[in-house]
N, C-alpha and C positions, 0 to 999 in steps of 0.2 A: 618829088624828086628835087634834089637841091641841084644848084648850078655845078658843084663838083662832080656830081654823078653823071652830067651830061657832057663833061670834058675829060680829058686825061689827067689834069691837074686836081687832086683832092683839096687844095687850098681854096680853089675858086669856089667862093660862096660859103666856105666853111665859118661857122660862127665860133670864135676864139675868145675865151675870157682870159684876160691878163690881169694878175695881181701883183704889181711891182711898186715898191714905194720910192724909187729913185726916178724922178721925173724925166731925166734924160733917157734912161733905159725904157721907161714907159713909152715915151715918143719913139724910140728906135724900133720897139717892137710893134707898135701901132703902124708906123710908116712901113716897115717891112712886109708885115701881113697885108695891109691895103695894097701895097704895090703888086701882091700876088692874087688880088681878087677875093681876099678874106674879108670878113666882118668882124674886126675886133672890137671888143668891149674892154676898155682899160681902166682899172682902178688902183689907187695908191694904198688903200686900206682894206681890211676884212670885211667890215660891216657893209659898206656899199656893194662890194662883190657878192656878198650873200644875198643881199637884196636882189641883185641882178639875177643870180642863180635861181632864185625863187619865182622870177618873173618869166624866165626863158630858158630853153634847153640850148647847150653848147656842144660843139663837135670836138672841142679840145680845150684844155685849160692849163694855163702856165701860172704858177704861184711861186712867188719868192719865198724862201726858207723862213725868213724872218720879217716881221712887218710891224709898223708902230703899234697897232691895236690887237695883235694876235700872230699866229704863225701859220705854217703850213698843215701842221697836224689838224688845226680847227677847220681849214678849208677843205682837207681831205675827208674829214668826217662828214661835212655838210654835202659834199659832192656825192659821197658814197650813199648818202641818206635819200637823195633825190634822183640819182642816176649812176647805177653801178658799172655802166659801160663806158662813160665819157673817160678818155684818157687824159691823165693828169701828170705834168712834169712839174717837178721842184726845181726853182732856178736857184743857184748858189754861186757865190763868188770863189769857192774853192772846194773841191771834192774832199781834200785832206781834213780829217778830223770831224767830218759831218756824218750823220748817222744814216747813210744811204739806205741800208738793208731795213732800217725802222721806217723810212719813208715808203718804201716799196711795200712792206707788211701793212702799212696804214693805208694803201690804196693808190700810191703813185705808180705809173708805168715806168718811171725813169727819172734821171736828172740831168740838167743841162748846166754846164759850168759857164759862168760869165767871167771875162768878156766873151761874147760869142763870135763865131766866124759865120757871116750871113748866109753863105752858100751851104755850110754844113748844117746850120740851124734849120733853114727852110727844108733841106733834104730830110733831116730827121723827123720833122713834123708830116712831111708828105708820107714818109714810110709808115709812120704810125697811123695815120688816116687811112692808108691801104691795108693796114694789117700786117705790115711786114716788119715792124720794129721788133728787134730783139736785143734788149740790153745785156 
């Protein structure tokens, strides 16, 4: 039983993989998640994130659409190969012109546009962990 299962907040104790190349955004996600009691594992590139994914299970995954050594499609394929159920959000700076439907078809549960609003971002993650998110 995880900590989230013992509290009303599904982020409590949730293991969250964050793959974001911008150091400031990575720190923001890390700090927001830690403040909610989550256990974030943050990486700036695909390769170390894939290694972490091979070593442990995650409750939620956030991956930037474009990364220096790969993209969200590589991460989505890797996640789906080891855990078909883990919800994955693609992070993007703009929904305009991005292939949202392709990301969903590749295994993402949704997209989150940056910059984020902390309250809306955290509530979206909570809804997803509760199984209530409908994009």
